[in-house]
RODO-2510 file (C-alpha; in nm, 4 decimals, decimal comma):
residues 219
     n   res          X          Y          Z
     1     m     4,8510    10,7445     5,8181
     2     p     4,5230    10,5481     5,7825
     3     p     4,2186    10,6438     6,0042
     4     i     4,2222    10,4787     6,3444
     5     m     3,8439    10,4321     6,3275
     6     v     3,6063    10,3745     6,0363
     7     a     3,2620    10,3275     6,1587
     8     p     3,0907    10,5674     6,4066
     9     q     3,1554    10,5087     6,7779
    10     t     2,8675    10,7449     6,8575
    11     l     2,5770    10,7521     6,6100
    12     v     2,2793    10,9998     6,6518
    13     m     1,9701    10,9086     6,4423
    14     f     1,6537    11,1104     6,4536
    15     g     1,3257    11,1152     6,2642
    16     a     0,9567    11,1411     6,2865
    17     t     0,7606    10,9210     6,5273
    18     k     0,6430    10,5594     6,4273
    19     i     0,8425    10,5320     6,1138
    20     g     1,0348    10,2245     6,2199
    21     k     1,3488    10,3516     6,4280
    22     s     1,2970    10,1030     6,7045
    23     t     1,2329     9,8218     6,4555
    24     l     1,5701     9,9012     6,2981
    25     l     1,7340     9,8752     6,6317
    26     t     1,6197     9,5245     6,6908
    27     q     1,7648     9,4207     6,3505
    28     l     2,1173     9,5264     6,4548
    29     p     2,2981     9,2083     6,6085
    30     g     2,4182     9,2469     6,9602
    31     c     2,2446     9,5655     7,0249
    32     l     2,0858     9,6297     7,3561
    33     i     1,8140     9,8665     7,3356
    34     i     1,7559    10,0929     7,6443
    35     d     1,3858    10,1690     7,5846
    36     t     1,2618    10,4846     7,7658
    37     e     0,9164    10,5128     7,6136
    38     l     0,7880    10,1519     7,5615
    39     g     0,8672    10,1897     7,1951
    40     t     0,9639     9,8305     7,1818
    41     k     0,6906     9,6638     7,3541
    42     y     0,5559     9,4948     7,0499
    43     l     0,8955     9,3940     6,9155
    44     s     1,1351     9,1107     6,9791
    45     g     1,5023     9,1641     7,0558
    46     l     1,7590     9,2608     7,3194
    47     k     1,5942     9,5325     7,5183
    48     v     1,5373     9,6584     7,8602
    49     s     1,2656     9,9124     7,9666
    50     v     1,3818    10,2168     8,1783
    51     n     1,1212    10,4435     8,3339
    52     s     1,3317    10,7018     8,5306
    53     l     1,6803    10,8296     8,5997
    54     a     1,6845    10,6115     8,8972
    55     e     1,6233    10,2894     8,6747
    56     l     1,8834    10,4137     8,4251
    57     h     2,1306    10,4262     8,7171
    58     q     2,0406    10,0682     8,8197
    59     l     2,0881     9,9606     8,4591
    60     y     2,4228    10,1223     8,4405
    61     t     2,5231     9,9507     8,7632
    62     a     2,4247     9,6205     8,6292
    63     l     2,6077     9,6675     8,2866
    64     t     2,9286     9,7615     8,4648
    65     a     2,9320     9,4930     8,7272
    66     e     3,1922     9,2301     8,7222
    67     g     3,1059     8,9517     8,5017
    68     a     2,8231     9,1434     8,3278
    69     p     2,7540     9,0562     7,9595
    70     k     2,9118     9,2868     7,6973
    71     y     2,7269     9,4382     7,4097
    72     g     2,8728     9,5415     7,0938
    73     y     2,6097     9,8170     7,0605
    74     l     2,3904    10,0132     7,3128
    75     a     2,1096    10,2210     7,1804
    76     i     1,9093    10,4942     7,3933
    77     d     1,5655    10,4929     7,2491
    78     v     1,4810    10,7854     7,3016
    79     i     1,7291    11,0541     7,4325
    80     d     1,4184    11,2998     7,4562
    81     k     1,2842    11,1096     7,7461
    82     v     1,6065    11,1152     7,9370
    83     a     1,6086    11,4979     7,8987
    84     e     1,2557    11,5021     8,0294
    85     w     1,3466    11,3130     8,3367
    86     a     1,6472    11,5404     8,3919
    87     e     1,4085    11,8399     8,3787
    88     q     1,1751    11,6778     8,6429
    89     q     1,4685    11,6047     8,8691
    90     v     1,6012    11,9615     8,8432
    91     c     1,2681    12,1342     8,9029
    92     a     1,2012    11,9190     9,2073
    93     e     1,5522    11,9917     9,3473
    94     q     1,4973    12,3640     9,2913
    95     q     1,1212    12,3554     9,3886
    96     v     1,0009    12,5108     9,0635
    97     a     0,7165    12,4377     8,8345
    98     a     0,9164    12,4672     8,5054
    99     i     1,2829    12,4589     8,4158
   100     g     1,2660    12,8169     8,2742
   101     d     1,1779    12,9461     8,6183
   102     i     1,5323    12,8882     8,7366
   103     p     1,7265    13,2238     8,7022
   104     y     1,9923    13,2871     8,4518
   105     g     1,9324    12,9539     8,2504
   106     g     2,0753    12,7599     8,5393
   107     g     1,7987    12,4945     8,4901
   108     y     1,8856    12,4371     8,1351
   109     s     2,2609    12,4111     8,2186
   110     a     2,1841    12,1602     8,4950
   111     v     1,9722    11,9433     8,2506
   112     r     2,2434    11,9606     7,9992
   113     e     2,5140    11,8338     8,2480
   114     i     2,2770    11,5422     8,3561
   115     v     2,1981    11,4219     7,9961
   116     t     2,5610    11,4612     7,8784
   117     n     2,6963    11,2748     8,1674
   118     w     2,4688    10,9976     8,1034
   119     v     2,5814    10,9839     7,7418
   120     k     2,9376    10,9854     7,8401
   121     a     2,8711    10,6876     8,0934
   122     f     2,7163    10,4750     7,8285
   123     q     2,9829    10,5563     7,5835
   124     n     3,2239    10,3891     7,8166
   125     v     2,9949    10,0696     7,8411
   126     s     2,9955     9,9793     7,4829
   127     p     3,2166    10,0464     7,1843
   128     h     2,9223    10,1743     6,9949
   129     l     2,6383    10,3968     7,1285
   130     i     2,3393    10,4793     6,9231
   131     i     2,1423    10,7881     7,0328
   132     v     1,7798    10,7888     6,8970
   133     g     1,5514    11,0917     6,9084
   134     h     1,2433    11,2413     6,7661
   135     r     1,2645    11,5011     6,4988
   136     k     1,2181    11,8525     6,5920
   137     r     1,0564    12,0524     6,3006
   138     t     1,0926    12,4378     6,3064
   139     i     0,9101    12,6513     6,0766
   140     i     0,9893    13,0210     6,0486
   141     g     0,7572    13,2252     5,8124
   142     n     0,6412    13,5647     5,7160
   143     e     0,4426    13,7188     5,4246
   144     s     0,7009    13,6040     5,1696
   145     v     0,9228    13,3233     5,3063
   146     e     0,8550    13,0022     5,4987
   147     f     1,1645    12,8049     5,6240
   148     s     1,1423    12,4521     5,7393
   149     s     1,4164    12,2680     5,9334
   150     s     1,4472    11,9283     6,0949
   151     s     1,6780    11,8532     6,3832
   152     l     1,7091    11,6428     6,7018
   153     d     1,4214    11,7306     6,9362
   154     l     1,6191    11,8699     7,2433
   155     t     1,6808    12,2222     7,3702
   156     g     1,9439    12,4341     7,1852
   157     k     2,2654    12,3961     7,3751
   158     l     2,1898    12,0349     7,4771
   159     k     2,1163    11,9378     7,1085
   160     n     2,4303    12,1021     7,0003
   161     t     2,6500    11,9271     7,2543
   162     i     2,5029    11,5873     7,1666
   163     m     2,5225    11,6406     6,7973
   164     a     2,8775    11,7880     6,8191
   165     d     3,0106    11,4876     7,0015
   166     a     2,8605    11,2382     6,7566
   167     d     3,0723    11,0806     6,4785
   168     a     2,7686    11,0575     6,2593
   169     i     2,4191    11,2100     6,2629
   170     g     2,1612    11,0578     6,0418
   171     y     1,8043    11,1795     5,9567
   172     t     1,5736    10,8920     5,8990
   173     y     1,2652    10,9125     5,7016
   174     r     1,0256    10,7164     5,4731
   175     d     1,0662    10,7630     5,0850
   176     d     0,7450    10,9036     4,9603
   177     e     0,7518    10,6971     4,6431
   178     t     0,8955    10,3524     4,7590
   179     g     0,8066    10,3555     5,1276
   180     k     1,1631    10,2502     5,2100
   181     l     1,3231    10,3619     5,5250
   182     m     1,6173    10,5964     5,4235
   183     v     1,8884    10,7691     5,6227
   184     s     2,0570    11,1032     5,5162
   185     f     2,3988    11,1977     5,6288
   186     k     2,4051    11,4963     5,4061
   187     p     2,3790    11,8278     5,5721
   188     t     2,1484    12,0958     5,4071
   189     d     1,9723    12,4054     5,5172
   190     e     1,6636    12,2016     5,6133
   191     v     1,8303    11,9089     5,7807
   192     e     2,0933    11,8747     6,0409
   193     a     2,2933    11,5779     5,9564
   194     g     2,6611    11,4809     5,8755
   195     s     2,9476    11,2443     5,9500
   196     r     3,3041    11,2363     6,0228
   197     c     3,3216    10,8796     5,8827
   198     d     3,4419    10,8938     5,5026
   199     h     3,2032    10,6372     5,3886
   200     l     2,8967    10,8082     5,5311
   201     k     2,9810    11,1817     5,4426
   202     g     2,7186    11,3310     5,2134
   203     q     2,5408    10,9969     5,1748
   204     v     2,1615    10,9492     5,1421
   205     i     2,0932    10,5735     5,1442
   206     e     1,8391    10,3137     5,2215
   207     f     1,8964    10,2245     5,5961
   208     d     2,1605     9,9473     5,6226
   209     w     2,3347     9,8509     5,9302
   210     d     2,6103     9,6533     5,7416
   211     y     2,6983     9,9739     5,5394
   212     i     2,6853    10,2185     5,8366
   213     y     2,9153     9,9973     6,0586
   214     q     3,1028     9,8466     5,7664
   215     l     3,0041     9,4977     5,8972
   216     q     3,0756     9,3296     5,5635
   217     n     3,4435     9,4216     5,6090
   218     t     3,4619     9,2311     5,9414
   219     k     3,2960     8,9058     5,8333
***
């Protein structure tokens, strides 16, 4: 039997700050950007600024109201900020200064539940959800070996949950020689990326929404 889906329903894209991820989102027709860190304030496009979990809930209510406009794509830009708000909420509820002060990892579990519930909620609002995050760079070194890896900048289990649920994970970066914005769906020891979608598996390409979502096949 042929596949039921071709393009990713949930796409995770991460990369260094200020390389053009938000600009890319404004170039995807019909994409509403949920801007959590004022990253689009100098850009034109479909966008709404959200500054807290309370405002995120207000937006969700508006998007799911009867007669609300429907968007083919929703982008959370960036997911890191949602996790930060969740930490603040859990710390306030538990009356602790830091999430690690909650015994037995209970704080991290609570944050994970809040963030993943929001992801699931917005997955039900639009047929395509894009989760944007910053790059977390980890360097492990000793006298003879230095290992560098790049991944989504979230805590361990939360990151793993978000990435495991995604249909495609793309690492975005600027090519050193051409300056073009690239996206890698090729998993390596240094980069956590990958895809369930056949046309993206193992691909390292110049960033192209038409190719990622196979839009040329629907025109």
